N, C-alpha and C positions, 0 to 999 in steps of 0.2 A: 504493499499500499504506499502511495505516496501522498503528501499532504503539504500545501503551501499555505502559511498563514501569515497574515499582515497585520501590522499596528502603526500607529501613528507617534504615541508619545511613551506608553506605558509598556515597555518591554519586559518588565519584572513579571507582570501578570500573565503575559504571553508565555514566559519561560516555565512558570508554575503549572500552565497547561500543558505544555508539552511534556513535562515530566510526568504528569498524572495521565496523560494519553500513553505514553510509552509503558506505564505500569498496568494499564487497564486493557490494552489492546493485544491480543494473542497474535503471534508470527511476527514477521518482519514489518516494520513501519520505516519509512523515511520521511523525516519532517523538516522543512526549511522554513526560516523567519524572516520576513522581509519588511522593513520600515519604509512607509510609503505615505505621501501626503496625496490623497485621492481627489484634491482639488486641482492637481497638476497634470495636465495631459503626458508631459514629458516623463514625469515620475510613473505614471502607468505603463508608460511604453517600455520604461525601463524595468518595471515590476515584472511584465509579461516575458521580456527577453531573459531575465534573471532565472524565472522559473523554468523556462525552456532549457537553460544552461545546466541547471541544477538537477532536473529530473529527466529521465529518459522517455517517460511516457507524455503523451499529450494530455492537456487537460479535459476531463470527461464531466466533472461536476464542478460548477460555478456556485458560490453562495455569496452574493453581494450583500453584505450587511452592514456596511459603514453607514453612518447617518450623522446629519448635523441639524440642530435647531436651535434657536435663541428666542426666549419668551420676550416677546414686545406686542403689547396689547393694540396699540393703534398703529393702523396701515401707514398713516402719514409719518410714523417715527422709524419705519423701516427704510434704512439709506439702501442706495442702488447696489453697493458693494455687498452689503449683507444679503439681500436678496440674491446676487449672483453667485456668491459663496454657497448658499444654500442649495441652489439647483446644481451647482458643478459638484457638489458632493454627493447629493441625494439623487440626482437624475443623469447628470453628464457622465460620472464615473462608470455606473453600471452600464451605460451604453457603451462606453470605450472597452470596458472589459468584454462584453459580448462580442463587440466587433472585432477584438484582438483574438477571441478564441473560438468564435463559431466556425470558422472554416475547417479547423481541425475535426469538430465534432461532426459537421457534415460528411466529411472524409470518412470517419469511421462508422457514421449513421447510428450514432447514439450519444446521448448528451442529456444532461440534467442542468437546468438554469432555474436559480431559486433567488428571488429578491426579498429583502425584508421592507417591508411597506409599511403602513401605520394605518389604524383605523380612523386617523385624521383624513386620509385621503377621500373618505366619504363624509367627512364632517362630524365624525363621531369622537367618542372617547374623550380625551383631555380637551381636544378641540372644541368639544360641546360643553365643557364645564364653565360655565360662565359665573364669576362671583369670587369673592376671596375666602381662601381657605387657611386656617391658621397652621402654622409650623412650629412645633414645640420647640425646636433648637434655635428659633429666632425671634427676637423681641416683636418684630414688625410683622405683617401679614403678607403672605406670598400669594401671589396670583397664579393658578395652574391653568396655563392655557398654551396653546400651540398657535404659532403665527400664521398669517396668511400664506407667506412663503415657503413654510414647511409643509402645510396641508397642500397646497399647490405641487409642490415638487413630488410628494409622494402619490397624489393623484395622477402625475404624469408616469409616474414609475409603473403604477397598476395598469394604465393606458398601454404603455410599451409592453408590459408582459403581455397582455391579451393579444396584441397585434403580433407579436413575435411567435405566440405559441400557435397561431393560425398559420404562419408562413414556414414554421420549422417543424411541424408534426410530420410532414412526409419524410423527413430525416431520422425520425424516431427520436427527437429531441423535444422533451417536454419542458415548458416553461410556466412557472407558478410563482406567487408571492404568498408570504405570511403578513398578516396585519394585526401585529400585537396591539393591546390596550390595557393600561394599568398594572404593568409588570413590576414587581418590587425587585429589590437588590440589583438596581441600576442606576445610573447616573441621574436619570430624570426623576426616580422616585426610590429612595434609599430603602424605604419600610413603609408598613400601613400607618405607622404614627406620623408619617409625614402629610399623610392625606386622610385624616380621620373621618371628615365630613363625606368623603367620596366613596369609600368602601361599602357603607350600606346602600348606595345606589347601585351596585354591582349586583345583578340577580344571584350569581353564586356566594355573594357575601363576603368575598376574599379577593386580594391581589393575585395576579398570577405569578408563577416562579419562571425564570429564565429557561429552565429545563423544560418547561411544557412548551414553549416556543421551538425549543431545538427538536422536540418529538415530531411536531409537524414538519420541520425541516427534513427530518431522517425520513419520514413517510414519503415526501416527495422525491427522495433520492432512490427510493425502492419501488415506487409504484409509477411506471411509465405511462399506464393508461390514464392517469389524471393530468391534465394539461389545460392551461388558460384559466385557472381558477385560483381565486384570492381567499383564503382562509382567515378568518378572523378569530384570533385568540384573545379573547376579551371577556370571559366569564358571562356572557350572555348579553354584553352590551352591543348596542347596533349603531 
C-alpha cells in the first residue's frame, strides 16, 4: 500500500498519524509526507511531481480534504483577497488535483475521487445558525457562522463533484463528497461545550466524531457503484 499525506503547518500531528497507521495496518505500507500550500498552483504541481517520484504506482484514490474558512458575518466586510483565498483552497485546489491525476485513473480505468464538502454548501449546519452562542473559554460571545464565501466555495465543490461523476463514470471512476456538520474535536468546534446551545438542535442530540466522517470516506473508496452523491454527516441536520 502506498499513501501520500499532506499538511500545511502541523507536521507533528501528521507524524503521529503515520506512526499510528504503521502500527495498525498489516502488511507493507509506504507513507510519504508532503508540506504544501494548496492555495498555490505551483506547490500543487510540485506535490504531484513529488508523489510520482516517491511512489512507483499511480494515484488511484484522491481524498481532497483541505479547507479554509474565516468567520465574517457581513458580506461587506469580506475583502476580495479573503474571498479569493477561500476559493483557491476550497475549490481551485481540488480542481487542480483532479486535473493532475485523472489521466492516470482513466488509463487504469479505475479511480476514486472524494471531496470533503460541507453542509454549508446547501445553506445548512453552522451556516444556518444565526445568533450568538456563548463560549465558556471566552469572556465575550462568539458568533458561530460560516461566511458566504465559504458556503459558495463548498457549493461549487459539490457542483464540480456531480459534473465530474457524470463524465468519469465511463472510466469506472467514482466521484463523491462528504458534507460534514457539527463535528467536534476539530479546529472549528473543539468540543460540545463550545456550542452548548446548538447541540440540542441536532436530531441525534450530539456532535459528530471525525471518525464518523472518515467512515463515509472509507465507504466511498470501497463502493464503486455509488457516484455523484453528497452524503451529509450531520446527525440529522439538513
